[in-house]
Backbone bond lengths (Angstrom), bond angles and torsions (degrees), N, CA, C in turn:
res aa  C-N    CA-C-N  psi(-1)  N-CA   C-N-CA  omega(-1)  CA-C   N-CA-C  phi
1 X - - - 1.451 - - 1.509 105.96 -
2 X 1.366 111.62 140.50 1.512 118.27 179.43 1.524 109.69 -65.10
3 X 1.333 115.28 151.76 1.448 120.14 176.97 1.528 109.70 -58.65
4 X 1.311 117.28 -41.57 1.473 119.93 -177.13 1.550 112.84 -63.33
5 X 1.340 112.68 -33.14 1.465 116.84 176.10 1.528 111.47 -68.67
6 X 1.304 115.75 -47.43 1.517 122.73 176.42 1.473 108.99 -55.81
7 X 1.263 119.46 -47.85 1.500 122.72 -177.52 1.512 110.79 -62.05
8 X 1.313 117.67 -42.94 1.409 122.09 179.24 1.533 112.42 -62.35
9 X 1.401 116.57 -42.42 1.434 119.57 173.79 1.499 114.08 -64.42
10 X 1.273 117.40 -38.51 1.483 121.59 178.54 1.511 110.39 -67.11
11 X 1.330 116.16 -40.66 1.464 119.39 173.53 1.511 113.46 -61.35
12 X 1.355 115.25 -41.49 1.469 117.46 -178.76 1.521 108.41 -66.58
13 X 1.308 120.35 -35.03 1.459 122.70 179.87 1.522 107.10 -65.75
14 X 1.369 118.93 -45.83 1.465 121.93 177.03 1.566 110.46 -54.84
15 X 1.295 113.70 -50.62 1.473 116.65 -177.18 1.518 112.21 -63.09
16 X 1.310 116.54 -39.02 1.476 118.36 179.74 1.511 109.35 -63.78
17 X 1.297 119.16 -43.69 1.505 120.44 176.09 1.466 111.48 -58.70
18 X 1.240 118.48 -29.30 1.477 121.08 177.97 1.545 114.60 -91.99
19 X 1.291 112.76 21.49 1.590 119.15 -179.58 1.506 111.61 55.44
20 X 1.314 118.21 39.57 1.492 123.67 175.74 1.468 109.68 -117.63
21 X 1.319 115.20 61.04 1.461 120.85 -173.59 1.478 114.89 -62.05
22 X 1.327 118.68 -43.03 1.445 123.16 -177.05 1.538 106.08 -61.26
23 X 1.275 117.94 -47.88 1.509 124.20 -176.99 1.589 106.92 -63.89
24 X 1.293 115.35 -38.44 1.411 118.82 178.47 1.541 113.84 -65.01
25 X 1.327 114.62 -38.91 1.492 118.07 176.71 1.562 108.61 -68.86
26 X 1.292 114.86 -36.12 1.493 115.26 -178.05 1.567 112.59 -68.93
27 X 1.334 112.26 -25.44 1.484 115.19 178.98 1.522 110.17 -81.32
28 X 1.272 117.65 -37.73 1.481 120.31 -176.18 1.544 115.43 -85.20
29 X 1.274 114.47 -36.46 1.518 117.14 -170.31 1.567 109.96 -57.88
30 X 1.254 124.30 -43.65 1.496 120.18 -176.94 1.483 113.25 -60.85
31 X 1.365 118.08 -41.78 1.427 118.97 -179.47 1.480 113.77 -72.45
32 X 1.305 114.57 -30.53 1.537 121.35 -178.69 1.537 105.75 -70.81
33 X 1.238 117.40 -47.92 1.550 121.39 -177.33 1.511 110.75 -70.72
34 X 1.258 121.84 -28.04 1.442 122.59 -178.92 1.533 113.05 -86.57
35 X 1.264 120.21 -12.07 1.438 124.71 -176.84 1.520 111.90 -67.93
36 X 1.323 116.76 141.41 1.436 121.70 174.93 1.549 109.48 -79.35
37 X 1.333 121.29 -176.35 1.396 122.19 -175.33 1.530 112.23 -64.18
38 X 1.308 115.96 -35.62 1.489 121.36 -178.48 1.512 111.31 -69.26
39 X 1.366 113.29 -50.12 1.424 117.64 178.88 1.584 112.71 -65.00
40 X 1.341 114.25 -30.79 1.465 119.37 178.56 1.521 109.88 -64.16
41 X 1.362 116.75 -38.58 1.399 120.33 178.04 1.518 111.90 -66.60
42 X 1.403 116.57 -38.09 1.434 120.24 175.32 1.431 114.20 -64.89
43 X 1.397 115.57 -38.68 1.521 121.16 179.29 1.490 106.72 -64.02
44 X 1.381 116.18 -46.36 1.472 118.90 -176.51 1.477 109.23 -60.30
45 X 1.343 122.07 -44.38 1.459 123.57 177.32 1.509 113.44 -62.38
46 X 1.324 114.24 -39.91 1.542 120.69 -177.77 1.546 106.57 -63.90
47 X 1.381 116.24 -43.25 1.460 117.03 -179.86 1.531 113.62 -65.97
48 X 1.316 115.14 -36.02 1.503 118.31 175.26 1.534 111.21 -63.97
49 X 1.410 113.67 -47.36 1.427 117.43 178.03 1.470 118.67 -64.24
50 X 1.377 117.75 -24.99 1.397 122.66 -173.08 1.495 113.14 -120.07
51 X 1.325 116.89 27.30 1.456 120.20 179.03 1.513 113.35 -56.83
52 X 1.307 114.02 -34.32 1.505 117.67 178.47 1.541 112.64 -67.43
53 X 1.311 118.37 -23.33 1.458 122.95 178.13 1.510 109.18 -61.88
54 X 1.342 116.11 -28.74 1.465 118.97 -175.35 1.515 109.64 -87.89
55 X 1.345 120.65 -27.88 1.391 121.75 -177.63 1.493 114.21 -96.94
56 X 1.305 114.89 -15.94 1.543 118.68 -174.92 1.494 111.96 80.11
57 X 1.297 122.33 3.44 1.361 124.26 -179.06 1.513 112.08 -88.92
58 X 1.350 116.22 145.73 1.458 120.70 -178.78 1.574 110.66 -97.50
């Protein structure tokens, strides 16, 4: 996964934890929709592995 994609996902997680869902979607959507099939698979796995980053739960 590109660093810019990972950064966007991390930023979206941070915004979500701060109850800024619209901004989180705006940060993540462009990289998600631009991803090819390989990066999409990496994004999907990253989201599974980091679900707690979005909820703030441990």
